[in-house]
C-alpha positions in Angstrom: 26.3 -29.6 1.3 25.8 -31.5 4.5 22.3 -33.4 5.1 20.0 -32.6 8.2 17.8 -35.5 9.0 15.8 -33.6 11.7 15.5 -30.1 13.3 16.9 -31.7 16.3 20.1 -31.8 14.3 19.8 -28.0 13.0 18.9 -27.0 16.5 15.7 -25.9 15.7 13.6 -28.3 18.0 12.4 -26.2 20.7 9.3 -28.2 21.2 7.5 -25.0 21.7 9.0 -24.1 25.4 10.5 -20.5 23.5 7.0 -19.2 23.4 5.1 -21.1 25.5 1.1 -20.7 24.9 0.9 -16.9 23.8 -2.7 -16.8 24.1 -2.9 -18.4 27.6 -3.6 -15.1 29.8 -6.4 -14.4 27.4 -10.4 -14.7 28.8 -13.3 -15.8 26.7 -15.6 -13.0 26.0 -18.8 -13.1 27.4 -21.1 -11.5 24.0 -24.8 -10.7 26.2 -26.7 -10.7 22.9 -29.4 -8.5 24.6 -27.0 -5.0 24.6 -25.7 -6.1 20.9 -27.1 -3.6 18.4 -29.4 -5.4 16.0 -27.8 -6.3 13.0 -30.3 -6.8 9.8 -28.7 -8.2 6.9 -31.0 -6.8 3.9 -28.4 -5.8 1.6 -30.3 -6.6 -2.3 -31.8 -4.0 -3.9 -34.0 -4.9 -6.6 -33.2 -3.1 -9.8 -36.1 -1.2 -11.6 -36.3 -3.4 -14.8 -36.6 -6.7 -12.8 -39.2 -4.7 -10.9 -41.2 -4.2 -13.9 -41.3 -7.8 -15.2 -44.9 -8.6 -14.8 -44.9 -11.9 -12.0 -46.4 -14.1 -14.8 -42.6 -13.4 -16.4 -40.8 -14.7 -13.7 -42.8 -17.7 -12.6 -42.1 -18.7 -16.2 -38.6 -18.2 -15.2 -38.4 -19.8 -11.7 -40.4 -22.8 -13.5 -37.8 -23.4 -16.5 -34.9 -23.0 -14.2 -36.8 -25.5 -11.0 -36.6 -22.5 -8.7 -38.5 -22.7 -5.7 -39.4 -19.3 -3.8 -41.5 -19.4 -0.1 -42.7 -16.5 2.0 -44.4 -13.4 0.6 -43.5 -10.3 -1.1 -40.7 -12.0 -2.4 -38.3 -10.0 -4.7 -38.2 -11.1 -8.1 -34.6 -12.4 -8.6 -33.2 -12.8 -11.9 -30.0 -14.6 -12.5 -30.3 -14.8 -16.5 -27.3 -12.8 -18.2 -29.1 -12.5 -21.3 -31.9 -11.0 -19.2 -29.1 -8.4 -17.5 -27.7 -7.7 -21.2 -31.6 -6.5 -21.9 -31.7 -4.4 -19.5 
């Protein structure tokens, strides 16, 4: 079995000349942000069981997990697996 020490010995060293720069004729797209449609990222839908939980219970849970929430009308996201099983 022959031992090859480099690509050149195998005839595999083309130095990139065979394909050149395949993207050299591409032009950069000029994205006009005024023409793009508005994208609203509002994917979270609060489960009805969570929505019914009293705010005091939510605050106790957040405090026990050191979760801080800023803003107004924030959802009561609840990441407790035991609570998910309770429904």
